[in-house]
C-alpha positions in Angstrom: 27.7 126.6 22.5 30.1 125.9 19.7 32.9 123.4 19.2 34.7 122.0 22.4 38.4 121.4 21.8 40.0 117.8 22.1 41.5 118.5 25.3 38.2 119.3 26.7 36.2 116.3 25.3 39.3 114.3 26.6 38.8 115.8 30.0 35.0 114.8 30.0 35.7 111.1 29.2 38.5 110.8 31.5 36.4 112.3 34.3 33.6 110.0 33.4 36.1 106.9 33.5 37.1 108.1 36.8 33.4 108.7 38.3 33.7 105.3 40.0 37.0 105.6 41.7 37.4 106.8 45.4 39.3 109.8 46.1 41.2 107.8 48.7 42.2 104.9 46.3 44.3 107.2 44.2 42.2 106.5 41.3 40.7 109.9 40.5 44.4 111.5 41.0 45.7 109.0 38.7 43.1 110.1 35.7 43.9 113.7 36.6 47.6 113.1 36.4 47.4 111.1 32.9 45.0 113.9 31.5 47.2 116.9 32.6 50.4 115.1 31.3 48.9 114.4 27.9 47.8 118.0 27.9 51.3 119.4 29.1 53.0 117.2 26.5 51.4 119.4 23.9 52.0 122.6 25.3 54.8 125.0 24.2 56.8 126.9 26.7 55.1 129.9 26.1 51.5 128.2 26.7 52.8 127.0 29.8 53.8 130.3 31.0 50.8 131.7 29.8 48.8 129.5 32.4 51.1 131.1 35.1 49.9 134.6 34.2 46.8 136.4 36.1 46.0 139.7 34.7 43.2 142.1 36.3 40.2 142.6 34.0 39.3 146.1 35.0 39.1 147.5 31.6 36.3 145.1 31.2 34.3 146.0 34.3 32.1 148.5 32.3 33.9 148.0 28.9 33.6 145.8 25.6 35.2 142.2 25.6 35.7 141.6 21.9 38.7 143.8 21.1 39.9 144.6 24.8 43.7 143.9 25.3 42.6 141.0 27.6 40.9 139.3 24.8 44.0 139.7 22.6 46.2 137.8 25.3 43.4 135.4 25.8 43.6 134.2 22.0 47.4 134.4 22.3 47.4 131.8 24.9 49.1 134.4 27.6 46.5 134.1 30.3 45.8 131.4 32.7 42.9 133.2 34.2 41.4 136.9 35.4 40.2 138.7 38.0 37.7 142.2 38.6 35.3 141.3 35.9 31.7 141.5 36.6 29.0 139.9 34.9 28.4 136.4 33.7 27.8 137.3 30.2 31.3 139.0 29.7 33.1 136.0 31.6 31.4 133.6 29.1 32.7 135.5 26.2 36.2 135.3 27.6 36.0 131.7 28.5 34.5 130.9 24.7 37.6 132.7 23.6 40.1 130.6 25.4 38.2 127.4 24.6 37.3 127.9 21.2 39.8 130.7 19.8 43.2 128.9 20.9 45.2 126.1 20.0 44.6 123.9 23.0 41.2 125.2 24.3 42.2 125.4 27.7 39.7 126.9 30.2 40.3 129.9 32.3 39.7 130.1 36.1 38.0 133.5 36.9 38.6 135.1 40.4 37.1 137.7 42.6 37.4 139.2 46.1 34.2 137.5 47.4 35.6 138.3 51.1 32.0 138.5 52.7 29.3 138.4 50.3 28.8 139.0 46.5 25.4 140.9 46.0 24.2 139.8 49.3 26.5 141.1 51.8 27.1 139.8 55.1 29.1 141.5 58.2 32.7 142.1 57.5 34.8 138.8 58.5 36.0 140.4 62.1 32.2 140.9 62.7 31.4 137.5 61.6 34.2 135.9 64.0 32.5 137.8 66.7 29.4 135.4 66.3 31.8 132.7 67.4 29.5 130.5 65.1 31.3 128.5 62.7 28.1 127.0 61.0 27.1 130.6 60.6 30.5 131.4 58.7 30.2 128.4 56.6 26.5 129.2 55.5 27.6 132.6 54.6 30.4 131.5 52.4 28.1 129.0 50.9 25.5 131.4 50.1 28.4 134.0 48.8 29.9 130.8 46.6 26.3 130.2 45.2 25.8 134.2 44.2 29.3 134.6 42.9 29.3 131.2 40.9 25.8 132.4 39.4 27.8 135.5 38.1 30.5 133.5 36.5 33.1 133.3 39.3 34.8 130.2 40.1 37.8 131.2 42.2 37.4 133.6 45.5 40.5 135.6 47.2 39.1 134.4 50.7 39.5 133.6 53.4 41.8 136.2 55.0 43.0 134.6 58.1 45.8 136.9 59.2 46.1 137.3 63.0 46.2 140.9 64.0 47.0 142.3 67.6 47.2 146.0 66.3 44.2 147.6 65.8 46.0 150.6 64.1 46.2 148.0 60.8 43.1 148.4 58.7 42.9 145.0 57.6 42.0 143.8 60.8 38.7 144.3 59.3 38.9 141.2 57.2 40.2 138.8 59.6 39.0 136.7 62.6 41.2 138.6 65.5 43.9 137.7 67.8 43.5 134.1 68.7 44.9 131.4 66.5 42.4 128.7 67.9 39.4 130.4 67.0 41.1 131.9 63.9 41.9 128.3 62.5 38.3 127.2 63.1 37.0 130.2 61.1 39.5 129.3 58.6 38.3 126.0 58.0 34.6 127.0 58.0 35.0 129.6 55.2 36.7 127.0 53.0 34.0 124.3 53.8 31.4 126.9 52.9 33.1 127.8 49.6 34.6 124.8 48.2 31.1 122.5 49.4 31.6 119.1 48.5 35.1 119.2 46.5 33.8 121.7 44.0 32.0 119.4 42.1 28.6 121.4 41.6 28.4 124.5 39.8 27.9 126.7 42.8 30.9 125.6 44.6 34.1 127.4 43.9 37.8 127.4 44.8 38.7 129.3 48.0 42.2 131.1 48.2 43.6 131.5 51.8 45.5 134.6 52.4 47.9 136.4 53.1 50.5 133.9 53.6 52.0 134.9 56.1 52.2 136.9 58.7 50.7 140.1 57.0 48.7 140.9 60.3 52.0 141.6 62.2 53.1 144.3 60.1 55.3 147.1 62.0 53.4 150.0 63.4 50.3 148.8 62.0 51.0 150.2 58.5 49.7 148.3 55.7 52.4 146.7 53.4 54.8 146.9 56.2 57.6 144.7 57.2 57.3 141.8 59.7 60.1 140.3 61.8 59.3 137.5 63.9 60.7 134.5 65.4 59.8 131.1 64.3 58.6 129.9 67.6 55.7 132.8 67.7 55.0 132.1 63.9 54.2 128.3 64.9 52.8 128.9 68.0 50.3 131.9 67.1 50.3 133.1 63.7 50.5 130.2 61.4 47.6 128.2 63.1 44.6 129.7 60.9 46.7 129.1 57.3 47.2 125.7 58.8 43.5 125.5 59.5 42.8 126.3 56.2 45.1 123.7 54.4 43.8 121.1 56.6 40.5 121.9 55.4 41.4 121.5 51.9 41.8 124.9 50.6 42.8 124.9 46.9 45.0 128.0 46.6 47.1 130.0 48.8 47.9 133.9 48.1 51.3 134.7 49.6 51.7 138.4 51.0 53.1 141.4 50.2 55.2 142.0 53.3 58.8 141.1 54.0 59.6 138.1 56.5 62.8 138.6 58.3 64.0 140.9 55.2 62.9 138.3 52.8 59.6 139.0 50.4 57.0 136.3 51.1 56.5 136.1 47.6 60.1 134.5 47.1 60.5 132.9 50.6 61.3 129.3 49.9 61.2 128.3 53.4 57.8 129.8 53.6 56.0 128.4 50.4 58.0 125.2 49.8 59.4 124.0 53.2 56.6 124.7 55.3 53.7 124.9 53.1 54.2 121.9 51.0 56.9 119.7 52.6 55.7 120.2 56.1 52.0 120.7 55.7 51.2 118.7 52.7 49.8 121.4 50.6 48.9 120.3 47.0 47.1 123.4 45.7 48.8 126.3 43.7 50.5 129.6 45.1 49.3 132.8 43.5 51.1 136.2 44.4 49.2 139.1 45.9 48.4 142.2 43.5 52.1 142.9 41.5 54.1 141.8 44.4 56.6 140.1 42.2 57.0 143.4 40.6 57.0 145.2 44.2 60.3 143.2 45.0 62.0 145.6 43.2 61.0 148.7 45.3 61.8 146.3 48.2 65.4 146.6 47.2 65.7 142.8 46.6 65.6 142.6 42.4 64.3 143.6 39.3 61.4 141.9 37.6 63.2 139.6 35.8 65.4 138.2 38.7 62.4 138.8 41.1 60.4 136.7 38.8 62.9 133.9 38.8 63.2 134.2 42.8 59.5 133.8 43.3 59.1 130.7 41.0 62.1 128.8 42.3 60.6 129.8 46.0 57.4 127.8 45.2 54.9 130.5 43.6 53.0 129.2 40.9 50.7 132.1 39.3 51.9 135.7 39.0 49.1 138.5 39.5 49.4 141.2 37.3 53.1 141.6 37.2 53.5 139.9 34.0 56.8 138.8 35.1 56.6 134.8 34.7 55.0 135.7 31.2 57.8 137.8 30.0 60.8 137.1 31.8 61.2 133.2 32.6 62.1 132.2 29.1 64.8 134.1 29.0 65.8 133.0 32.8 65.4 129.5 31.4 68.1 129.8 28.9 70.4 131.4 31.5 69.5 128.5 33.9 68.4 130.3 36.8 65.2 128.5 36.4 64.2 125.2 35.5 62.0 123.7 33.0 60.9 121.3 35.8 60.0 124.1 38.1 58.1 125.9 35.0 56.3 122.7 34.6 55.3 121.9 38.3 53.8 125.5 38.4 51.9 125.0 35.2 50.7 121.4 36.7 49.3 123.0 39.6 47.3 125.7 37.8 46.0 123.1 35.5 45.1 120.8 38.4 43.1 123.4 40.0 41.2 123.8 36.7 40.5 120.0 36.6 39.5 120.0 40.1 36.9 122.5 39.4 35.5 120.5 36.6 36.3 123.1 33.7 38.0 120.8 31.6 34.6 118.5 31.7 32.6 121.6 31.4 34.5 125.1 30.5 31.1 126.8 30.7 30.3 125.3 34.2 30.0 128.7 35.8 28.4 130.5 32.8 24.9 129.4 33.2 23.3 133.1 32.5 20.0 131.7 33.7 21.1 131.4 37.4 21.7 134.9 38.0 18.3 135.8 37.6 17.0 133.4 40.3 20.1 133.1 42.7 21.7 136.8 43.3 20.3 138.8 46.3 17.4 136.6 46.7 14.9 136.8 49.7 16.1 133.6 51.3 19.7 135.0 50.9 18.9 138.6 52.4 17.0 136.8 55.6 20.2 134.7 56.0 22.3 138.1 56.1 20.0 139.5 58.6 20.1 136.5 61.0 23.6 136.4 60.8 24.4 140.0 61.3 22.6 139.8 64.4 24.7 137.3 65.8 27.7 139.6 65.3 26.8 142.6 67.3 28.5 142.8 70.7 26.6 144.5 73.4 29.6 146.8 75.6 27.7 148.6 77.9 23.9 148.7 78.9 23.5 150.7 82.0 20.1 151.0 83.8 18.6 148.6 80.8 18.4 151.3 78.4 18.5 148.6 75.7 16.4 147.0 74.3 14.5 150.2 73.0 10.8 150.1 73.7 8.6 150.9 70.4 7.3 154.0 71.9 7.4 157.7 72.4 9.9 159.7 70.5 13.3 158.5 68.9 15.9 160.5 67.9 18.7 158.9 65.7 21.5 161.1 65.1 24.9 160.7 63.3 26.3 160.2 59.8 26.1 156.5 60.0 22.3 156.6 60.6 21.2 157.2 57.2 24.2 156.3 55.2 23.1 153.8 52.6 26.5 153.4 50.8 28.3 152.5 54.1 26.4 149.9 55.6 28.5 147.3 54.1 32.0 148.0 55.1 35.1 147.3 53.3 35.4 144.8 50.1 32.2 144.7 48.6 32.6 145.8 44.9 29.8 143.7 43.7 27.0 145.0 45.8 24.4 147.5 44.9 24.2 149.9 47.6 21.2 151.6 46.5 19.0 148.2 47.5 20.4 148.6 51.1 18.1 149.8 53.9 19.6 152.3 56.6 19.2 152.5 60.3 16.6 155.6 59.6 14.3 153.3 57.2 14.7 150.2 59.3 13.8 151.9 62.4 10.7 153.9 61.1 9.6 150.1 59.8 10.3 148.8 63.1 8.1 150.9 65.1 5.4 151.5 62.6 2.8 153.9 64.1 3.7 153.0 67.7 6.4 155.8 67.8 8.3 158.5 66.1 11.8 158.3 64.6 13.5 161.7 63.8 16.9 161.9 62.2 19.7 164.2 61.9 23.3 163.9 60.5 24.8 165.7 63.4 28.2 165.9 61.9 30.7 165.3 59.1 32.8 162.1 59.7 35.8 164.4 60.3 36.0 168.1 60.6 38.8 168.2 58.3 37.4 167.7 54.6 41.1 166.6 53.4 41.3 163.7 55.9 37.8 162.9 55.3 38.3 162.6 51.7 40.9 160.1 52.4 38.5 158.2 54.9 35.6 157.8 53.0 36.6 157.3 49.2 35.2 155.3 47.5 31.8 155.9 49.5 31.6 159.6 50.2 29.4 161.1 52.2 27.5 164.5 51.8 29.7 166.9 53.6 27.6 170.0 55.5 28.5 173.2 57.7 29.5 171.9 60.8 27.6 174.2 63.0 24.5 173.7 61.1 24.5 170.0 61.3 25.3 170.4 65.2 22.5 172.7 65.6 19.8 170.5 63.8 21.2 167.4 65.8 20.3 169.2 69.2 17.1 170.5 67.8 16.0 167.0 67.0 17.4 165.6 70.4 15.6 168.2 72.3 12.3 166.8 71.4 13.2 163.2 71.9 12.8 160.8 74.7 15.9 158.7 73.9 18.7 159.3 71.6 20.5 156.6 69.2 23.8 158.0 67.9 24.9 156.3 64.9 28.6 157.0 64.8 32.2 155.7 64.4 34.1 154.8 61.4 33.0 155.0 57.8 33.0 152.1 55.5 36.4 152.8 54.1 38.1 153.8 57.3 39.0 150.1 57.8 40.4 147.4 55.4 43.1 147.6 52.7 45.3 151.0 53.1 43.3 152.3 55.9 45.8 152.5 58.9 45.0 154.9 61.6 47.4 156.2 64.4 44.3 157.6 66.2 41.9 155.0 66.9 39.3 156.9 68.5 35.7 158.2 67.1 36.8 160.8 64.7 36.7 164.2 65.9 33.6 165.6 64.6 31.6 162.8 65.8 33.1 162.5 69.2 32.2 166.2 69.7 28.8 165.5 68.6 28.2 162.6 71.1 29.6 164.7 73.9 27.1 167.6 73.0 24.4 164.8 72.8 25.2 163.3 76.3 25.1 166.9 77.8 21.6 167.1 76.9 20.6 164.7 79.7 18.7 162.6 77.5 19.6 158.8 77.6 21.8 158.2 74.8 22.7 154.9 73.1 25.8 154.5 70.8 25.2 152.3 67.6 28.9 151.8 67.1 30.1 151.2 63.5 33.8 150.1 63.1 35.9 147.7 61.4 38.4 147.4 63.9 38.8 148.1 68.2 38.4 151.7 68.8 39.7 153.5 72.2 36.3 154.1 73.8 37.4 155.3 77.4 35.2 158.3 77.0 32.4 156.8 75.8 32.5 153.7 78.1 32.5 156.4 81.0 29.8 158.6 79.8 27.4 156.8 77.3 24.9 154.5 79.1 24.7 152.0 76.4 26.7 150.7 73.5 26.2 148.4 70.9 29.0 147.6 68.6 27.2 146.9 65.2 30.7 147.0 63.2 29.7 146.8 59.4 26.6 144.4 59.1 26.1 144.1 55.4 23.5 144.6 53.2 20.8 143.7 55.8 22.4 146.1 58.5 19.7 148.4 59.0 17.0 145.8 59.9 19.3 143.5 61.8 20.1 146.6 63.9 16.7 147.4 64.3 16.0 143.6 65.2 18.7 143.9 68.3 17.9 147.4 69.0 14.2 146.8 69.7 14.9 143.5 71.3 13.5 141.2 68.8 16.8 139.4 69.1 19.1 139.5 72.1 22.8 140.3 71.2 24.9 137.2 71.5 28.2 138.4 70.0 31.7 138.3 72.0 34.8 140.4 71.0 37.6 138.3 69.0 39.9 141.1 69.6 40.8 143.2 72.6 39.6 146.8 72.7 42.3 149.0 74.2 42.2 151.9 76.6 44.8 154.1 74.6 46.7 153.6 71.2 49.9 153.4 73.2 49.1 149.8 74.4 49.0 148.3 70.8 49.7 145.7 70.2 47.4 144.3 72.7 46.2 140.7 73.1 44.8 138.7 75.7 47.1 135.5 75.2 50.3 137.3 76.1 53.4 135.6 78.1 53.9 136.6 81.6 57.2 138.4 82.5 59.7 138.5 85.5 58.1 141.5 86.7 54.2 141.0 86.3 51.7 144.1 87.2 50.4 143.1 90.6 47.9 145.9 91.0 46.2 147.2 87.9 44.7 150.6 89.6 48.0 151.9 90.2 51.5 152.7 88.7 53.9 150.1 90.2 57.8 150.9 89.8 59.9 148.3 88.6 56.8 146.3 87.3 56.0 145.6 83.8 53.3 148.4 83.5 52.9 152.1 82.2 52.9 155.4 84.2 49.7 156.9 82.9 47.5 153.6 82.1 46.4 150.5 83.0 48.0 147.3 81.2 44.5 145.9 80.9 42.2 146.4 77.8 39.1 148.4 78.1 37.0 145.4 76.8 38.8 141.9 76.8 38.8 139.2 74.4 35.8 137.3 74.6 33.7 140.1 76.1 30.0 140.7 75.1 27.0 141.4 77.1 23.1 140.3 76.6 19.5 141.6 77.4 19.4 138.6 79.8 22.1 137.7 82.6 24.0 134.2 82.8 25.1 132.6 86.1 28.2 130.4 86.3 28.2 127.6 89.0 31.4 126.0 90.3 33.6 124.4 87.9 34.4 120.7 88.1 37.0 118.4 87.0 36.3 114.9 86.5 39.8 114.0 87.9 43.0 115.8 89.5 45.1 113.7 87.0 45.0 113.3 83.1 46.6 110.1 82.4 49.0 109.9 79.4 46.7 109.5 76.2 43.6 109.9 78.3 41.1 112.8 78.5 39.6 115.2 81.2 36.4 116.4 81.4 35.5 120.0 82.5 32.0 120.7 83.4 30.3 124.0 84.5 26.7 124.6 85.1 25.4 127.8 83.1 21.9 129.4 84.2 20.1 132.1 82.2 19.4 134.0 85.5 17.7 137.2 83.5 14.4 137.9 82.1 14.6 136.7 78.7 15.9 133.9 76.4 19.4 134.0 75.3 22.4 132.8 74.0 25.8 132.4 75.9 29.2 131.5 74.6 31.1 129.7 77.1 34.7 130.1 76.8 37.3 127.4 78.1 41.3 128.7 78.5 44.4 126.6 79.7 47.6 127.7 80.9 50.9 125.7 81.2 52.2 126.4 84.7 55.7 125.3 83.9 57.1 124.6 80.6 60.4 124.4 78.2 59.8 128.2 77.2 57.3 130.7 78.7 54.1 129.9 77.9 50.7 132.4 77.4 49.0 133.2 80.4 45.9 131.7 79.0 45.1 130.3 75.8 41.5 129.5 74.5 41.4 126.0 74.0 37.2 125.4 73.4 34.0 127.5 73.5 30.2 126.5 73.3 27.2 128.2 72.0 24.8 127.7 74.3 21.1 128.4 73.9 19.1 128.8 77.1 15.3 129.6 77.7 14.5 132.1 80.8 15.4 130.1 84.2 17.2 127.0 82.2 20.3 125.7 83.5 22.4 123.7 81.1 25.7 121.5 82.5 28.2 122.5 80.1 31.0 120.1 79.2 34.3 120.2 77.7 36.7 117.3 77.0 40.4 118.0 77.2 43.1 115.5 75.7 46.8 115.8 74.9 46.5 118.0 71.8 45.1 120.6 73.8 48.3 120.6 76.1 50.6 120.9 72.9 52.9 123.5 71.7 55.8 124.4 69.8 59.0 124.2 71.9 62.4 125.9 71.5 63.4 123.6 68.8 60.0 123.7 67.3 59.1 120.3 68.6 55.2 119.6 68.9 54.5 118.0 72.3 54.1 119.1 76.1 55.6 118.4 79.1 54.2 116.5 81.9 53.2 118.7 84.9 50.7 121.0 86.5 48.1 122.8 84.1 45.3 125.5 84.7 42.0 125.3 83.5 39.7 128.4 83.4 36.0 128.6 82.2 34.0 131.9 82.1 32.1 134.4 79.9 35.1 136.1 78.5 39.0 136.1 79.0 39.0 138.4 82.0 36.3 136.7 84.1 37.2 133.4 84.7 36.9 130.6 87.5 40.0 128.4 87.9 41.0 124.8 88.5 44.2 122.7 88.4 45.1 119.6 87.1 48.1 117.4 86.6 49.2 116.0 83.1 50.9 112.9 83.2 
């Protein structure tokens, strides 16, 4: 592939020399330090600033490479990496320019938003978390990394681990829900899947945990909005998943758009240096989110020059899109508002990332053009996506055992999501080819064969308002029709059916970035359609498409069966059919509370108690902490989910009444599959610190087990608690616990638990 620069040759030699060094001995790091120090000793200031510049390659997604603005910048040494370029051949050409047409031949890092798959698309992250299956999430990330790397990508802007307690925020779809413990486990699972064995192989890529920090707590659930939060709440809840990713060895961190207590996260030295590096020991590099340095001007904090200096000084290493580092830091250096030491530190971190990816040893590590022909959208990958998708569905209601459907008679599939090929995947799937995806209608017909008939009608538009629908569905629009004609057609199809499956809810782009909602019910046109279908008197099953918790009060009262299918990816159609027709029993459980009304938000299970807690959920209690017009309780609680079988919990037992200092306590509960088919139960353990230095949550998830049980089988499910499970950050942010009484709770969800107490010494 042409000549290799002297620094690439040197890198290969140094890596060979370091190959026998133990990572823990410091040998490999020492070789990396020597190599990068030598390289940086030859770099000019502008070449160093170029490494800190991350432009978008939007002009190359469908355009030419050779004469693009990006190509000019690469040849000038002004680019450290790029993103938003699709295709290994284009990426190879750009890498070749960097390696063979610049003075030092420093390779580029190539990023992409590989959020829940590359060409094989998996369920949205919120859905994946509802599997409570960290192994499945790691498997998903491993496949995603394999596919992305086969197309030239070496860096993914994932995982998004923001805790979210407000369903109005569209980006709740990209995270793992409301719980810090589960969120931290999921964060580590993503990182291990993407990065594999230290990013040694050409199918292992660098992860980037985001958005650091607290983005999921934006005021009013409105995207890009401000966050104001105590350090205590940060440490005990919101920071846990980011820390989990750091402990798993994540290679990079993306700062968030929002301000935190008035300071833009991009320029928050306490966040990016004191906490992330000094307290947590993070050694990778920090990249901004899209143009967030430039947006500091709009925040009313600083113009581009000052914002760039403040971001660098705070601990930001790479500037995405704003070009502030590239064009202003030289002047700031002369004015002594930044230091050469800090520029060098940022440059070193970016170069270290490239070294760890193996790009100095082989700049074309991710440019094997043959891989894409055999590793993208393969049958094996699609099979995995189908299996994992089925684990994420949450059965919310199943009155009269209406599900699973029998493969007989006449089935009416009605609703705009029932035959929407381009809407199966949900948000963030720019690299997929939706014309290869199977719809519910196609999957249902294939599943029943000649045993039953399946008829389809769209039934309604997404919204009555064309204007609102345009904002909701772009860039994946659905063909609109006349509302009356659509309804009439649906009722004709329903009239001849034995059972109705209503495929309704959000469209793919109604959740995700810039998709906040104030009304989180099923959109008006679809809800009226559902009411009309229920009014027929026929049995109705709701297949709910959504990227967030919805207000389903009417549906829960009137619709016999509800299966939440989220957005399940490229294999959604077949996966939904697998569960609907009983080939797979649903096992997913909610990782985010479903409200009874939007006015309850923010809503979460692990809340603090009040001095006047609600004593009776069935009625309004004056001078208690409750609502006049609605219950405090969620419609569906955290951890909730039904199965086609039933599970019976025996008596909870503790191994002792006291847990010694430094000791352990065993918690055991027998769980029996008391139903009529095999199934998987997610057994959950919660703790409550009865008296502590500060008020503690009424319950906190501390452990769970996915237990596969045959029909009639009983298994003793055992948990082991130790001191770490009792610890929290007190008012002085000291991490520990106070001896005293603790309550342990075990059950199928956060609401339905049995309790026991012990004393920790």
